[in-house]
N, C-alpha and C positions, 0 to 999 in steps of 0.2 A: 647164298649167304647174304644177309642184309648189310646195308651200308651203316657204318658206325660214325658218329660225330666225335671227332677228336678235339681235345682242347689244344691250345697253342703249344704247350710243352710236348704233348704226345705227337703232334704233327711234326715238330722239329726233330724228334727222335726218329720217326718214320722216314722223313726226308733224308736224314743223315744215313740211316740204314740202307735205304734204296740207292743212295749215292756211293755206297761202298766205303763209308767212313769208319765202319766198325771192323775190328780185327779180332779173330778168335784167340783166346788165351789158352786153349786146350793143347797142351804139349803131349807127346807120346807118354812121357813119364807120369804126368797128371792123369791122363786117361787110364793108364794101367792101375794107378792107385785108386781111382774112383771105381773102376770095375771090380777090383779086389774087395773094396769096402762094400759094394752092393752085393757081391756074392756072399760075403760073410754075414751080412744083414739078413739075406733071404734064406740062408742055409737052415734047414730044420733037421737037426740031427739028434734031438733028444725027445723023449716021450714022457708025458706025465699023466697020472690018473688022479682025478679029483672027484669028490662027492659034492653035489649041489642039490638044492631042492628041485622037485619036479616043476614047480611054478617058475623058478628061474630058468630052467632048461627050456621050457616051452617059450618063455619070453625071448630068450636068446635065439631060438630057432625061428620065431616069427620075425625078429629083427633082421636075422640073416637072410630070410626070404625077401624082405623089403630091399636089402642091399644087393641081392642077387649073388650071394656067396654062401658056401657051406658054413654051418654054424661053428665048426672047429676053426676055420680060418678067421671068423669074426673074433672068437675068443683069443686066438693067438695074436691078432692085430691089437686088440684092447690091451692085452698084457704087455706087448712090445711098446705101445705108446706110453703106458704107465711107467715102465722101468726106464724108458729113454727120456722121460720128463715132459713129453708133449701132451700127456693126459694127467690131470691133477685132481685130487680130491677137493671139492669145493669147501668141505668142512675144515680141512687142514689150514685154509687161509684165514679162518675167523679167529 
C-alpha cells in the first residue's frame, strides 16, 4: 500500500486515533437496532414481474456485467435507491 500525504487536519485526526483518544459510541442496544435495520433493508421477500423492451433488458444486462452483479440485483438496487431518495430523476429538478 502506498504512502498517502495527509493534510494538517487529517494528521491531527490520525495522531489522536493512534493515541487512543477516540471512544466507540456503539452500545449493545444501538448495535442491535442497526443490525435489525440492515436485515430489514436486505430482506427480499416479494417478487414482481415487469415487461420492458428487449433493448432495455440488454442494456441492463451489459451494465450488470460491468458491475459484476446479476442484472436482477442491479434492477433491485436501482429501485431501492430511487424509492429511498438516493437516486433522483434529473428532469424532476428542472
